[in-house]
C-alpha positions as CSV (number, residue, x, y, z in Angstrom):
1,M,94.8,101.2,92.0
2,A,93.0,103.3,94.3
3,D,89.4,103.0,94.3
4,P,88.1,106.5,94.1
5,G,84.6,105.5,96.6
6,R,87.6,104.0,99.4
7,R,89.1,107.3,98.9
8,R,86.2,108.7,99.7
9,F,85.3,106.8,102.6
10,L,88.7,107.4,104.4
11,I,88.2,111.4,103.7
12,D,84.9,110.8,105.3
13,R,85.9,108.9,108.2
14,E,88.9,111.6,108.8
15,R,86.3,114.5,109.4
16,E,83.6,112.3,111.2
17,L,86.4,111.5,113.4
18,G,89.0,114.5,113.5
19,I,91.7,112.7,112.6
20,R,94.2,112.6,109.6
21,I,94.8,109.3,108.6
22,P,98.6,108.8,107.6
23,A,99.2,108.6,104.1
24,A,101.1,105.3,103.9
25,V,98.0,103.9,105.9
26,A,94.9,105.8,103.9
27,Q,96.7,104.5,100.3
28,W,97.1,100.8,101.7
29,Y,92.9,101.0,102.6
30,A,92.5,103.0,99.6
31,I,93.9,100.1,97.3
32,D,90.6,97.6,96.6
33,G,91.2,94.1,97.7
34,A,94.8,95.1,99.6
35,V,93.4,94.3,103.3
36,E,91.6,91.2,101.9
37,H,94.6,90.1,100.1
38,F,96.4,90.9,103.3
39,V,94.0,88.5,105.5
40,Q,94.0,85.9,103.3
41,G,97.7,85.1,103.9
42,S,97.3,86.1,108.2
43,S,96.5,85.1,111.5
44,A,96.4,88.8,112.4
45,I,93.0,90.4,112.9
46,I,92.9,93.0,110.1
47,V,91.0,96.5,111.0
48,R,88.6,96.3,107.7
49,L,88.2,99.6,106.0
50,E,84.8,100.3,107.0
51,Q,86.5,99.7,110.8
52,L,89.0,101.6,110.7
53,G,88.7,104.3,113.3
54,M,86.3,102.5,115.4
55,A,87.9,99.4,116.8
56,A,88.4,99.0,120.1
57,D,85.5,100.8,120.8
58,G,86.7,104.2,119.9
59,G,89.9,103.6,123.1
60,D,92.8,103.6,120.7
61,L,91.7,107.0,119.0
62,A,91.3,108.6,122.8
63,A,94.6,107.9,123.3
64,G,95.8,109.3,120.0
65,R,96.5,106.2,118.4
66,L,94.9,104.1,115.1
67,L,94.3,100.6,115.7
68,L,95.4,98.2,112.2
69,A,95.8,94.6,113.4
70,S,95.8,92.6,116.2
71,D,97.0,89.0,116.8
72,Y,95.1,85.9,117.0
73,Q,95.8,86.0,120.4
74,G,95.4,89.4,121.5
75,C,98.4,90.0,123.1
76,C,99.7,92.2,120.4
77,D,98.5,95.3,118.7
78,W,99.7,97.2,115.0
79,L,98.6,100.7,115.9
80,V,99.3,104.0,114.3
81,N,100.8,107.0,116.7
82,L,98.7,109.9,115.4
83,A,100.6,112.5,117.3
84,W,103.3,111.6,114.6
85,V,101.3,112.2,111.3
86,R,102.6,116.2,110.5
87,L,101.4,117.1,106.8
88,L,102.2,120.1,105.1
89,C,99.6,118.9,102.6
90,R,96.3,117.2,103.0
91,D,98.3,114.2,101.2
92,W,97.5,111.9,98.0
93,L,93.5,111.3,98.8
94,T,93.1,115.2,97.9
95,C,96.0,116.5,96.3
96,G,96.4,113.7,93.8
97,V,98.6,110.7,93.6
98,G,102.1,111.5,92.8
99,G,101.4,115.5,92.3
100,S,100.7,118.3,94.9
101,E,97.9,119.8,92.5
102,G,95.0,121.1,95.2
103,C,97.8,121.2,98.3
104,R,97.7,124.7,100.1
């Protein structure tokens, strides 16, 4: 279940960085313990919630990408292309899970 504090953090981070985090990524990061659970079973270096958008010293954001993870050898990154994010509504962080209340 999504944590309201984590949702608020994601909204604030979007505002701070001037980006839109894709809904699927935001949903995953908003679930309390989801990132930590994935970290336990993975050799990848997962970007934690507090680091989201701040990893790679901002280099990925400047290139229009959001870094989510890197492999432990530093050879491969998992990125989201932010140019693809086109939302009709702010997304479920502010519109409500499973509904469109509050969407414009």
